[in-house]
N, C-alpha and C positions, 0 to 999 in steps of 0.2 A: 709699780710696786716691786718688780724684780730688782730694779736698781736700788731702791730703798732697802730691800732685804740684804743686798750685797754690802751696802754701807753699814748696816747694822752688824752683819757678820764680821766685817773688817774692823770695826771700832769698839764693839761691845766689851771685849775683854780688857783692853787697855783703859777704857773709860771706867769700867767697873773697878779695876785695880786702883786707879787714881782717886775715884770717889770714896772707895773703901778706906784708903789711907787718910782722907780728909775727915770723914764722918765717924770712922772707927766703929762701924756697925754694918754687918753684912746685909741685913734686910733693908736698912735705910739706903745703903749704896745701890742695891738692886732696884729699889723703888726710884732712886734718883736717875739711874740709867734709863729706866722706862720713861720717866717724866721728861728727861732730856730728849730722847728720841721722839716722843710724842710732840714736844715743842718744835723739834726740827721738822717733823712731818707736816705739822700745821702751818709752819712759817717758812717752808722751803723756798717760796717765792721771794723771800727777803734776802736770801744768800746771794752775794755778788761773786761770780766765778773768779774775779781777780784775786780774791782772798782765798787762802787754803781752806778747804772744808773742815779739816781737823781743828784749825784755829777757831772757826765759828762754832763748831761743836763743843769744844772745851770752854769757850766763853759762856755758852748756854749752861753747861754743866756747872761751872763755877757759880753762876748766879743761882742756880737751883740749890747747890750745896750751901751757899751763903744764907739763903732763906731757911733752909732746914736747920743749920747751926744756930740761927737766931731763935728758932722755935724750941729746940731741944738742947738742954745742957749735955755736953759730952761726958760720958762716964769713962773713967780710966779702966782699961782692960788690956790684956796682952794680945797683940796682933803680930804674930811671927812674920819676919821677912823671909824665912826659910822656905817653907812649902805650905800651900793652902790650896784647896780645890774650890774654885769659884762655882757659882750657880750654873755655869755652862759646862762644867766638867773638865775645865782646863786648869792648868797650873797658873796661879795668879801671882805669886810672890817670887822675889829674887831667890835664886839658889846659889849656894857656893859651888864652885867647880868640884867635880868628883876627882879626888886624888887619893893615892895611898898614903894615909896619914895615921900617925899613932893616936891613941885615944886622947892624949894630952892636947895635941894639936886640934883635934875635932872639938874638944871642950873649949879651947881658946876661941875657935871660930864661932862656936855657938854663943859664947859669952859676948863676943864682938857684935854679932847679929842682934842679940837681945838688947844690948846697950844702944846700938844704933837705932833700933826700933823705938826704944823708950825715949831716946834723945830727940828723934824726929817728932814723936807725939807731943813732946814738951816744948817744941818751938812755938813762938807766936804764930798766929794763923797765917799771916802774909808770908813769913819766912818759910813756913811748912809748905804752903802752896807752891812757892817758887822752887824750893828744893825738890819737891816731888815731881813737878813738871819737868825740871831740868834733868834730874838724875834717875828717876824711875820711868819717865815717859820720853826722854831724849828730845825735848823741844829745844829749839835755839832761843837765845836771849830775846831776839826780835819777836818771835812767836809768843813767848811768855808775856812780853810787854803788851802785845795785842790782845791776848786772851784775858789778862787781868786789867787791861785798860790803864796801864801805868807806863812811865817812860823806861827806856832801856837802862838808863843809869840807875833808876830805882830798883829794877830787877837785879842788876849787878850788886847793888848795895845790900839788898835782902839776901841774896845768895851768899855774899861774903859773910854777913852777920850770921846766917844759918850755919855755915860751916864752922865759924868761930864758936858758936854756941854748942854745936855738936862736939867739937874738940874739948871744950870746957866740961861738957857732960861726961865724956870719956875719962878725963882726968879726975873729976870728982868721984866717979864710980870706981876708979882704980883699975880700969881696963886699958892696957897699953896697946895702941894701934901698931906700933913697931913690932911688939911681940907677936901679935896675932898675924901680921903680914909675913913675918920672917919664919914663923914656926919655932922660934927659939923660946925656951922657958925662962 
């Protein structure tokens, strides 16, 4: 039990953040975290130590999220990438580095984050999963392929398409990535 508690403490926040971005609902994400860890606990005997535990955990989580997304139609709502406190009291979302910026630069950064958030929410489901696993959870291509049960080449293709779609979304929204990165107006 102590070892399971340690695994839960180690992975709960990252898993919550990942699931939250997939289902776009805090309560559903928290329920999915609990369901995932319950499934892990009841089927721990199936885990093969040659595979990474995190890969197995995220595979279970993806399957739980897929089932949930089939049941409930996603509602569009704002989910900031900037700061959000999760159910465990920790910061969940990506923050911009703190620097001395003028208000215009802060506004540009905020617009870029909001646009990125909206662009990711509008990606097709498979592209969104791949993008979040890679860029928000730092999984390697091989790990993502294993988690999603697809080939590495497919992961790369989905990732490439996701980035292209995000860039198109930025262009359509009139938000310049160069301006936001450089701080120039």
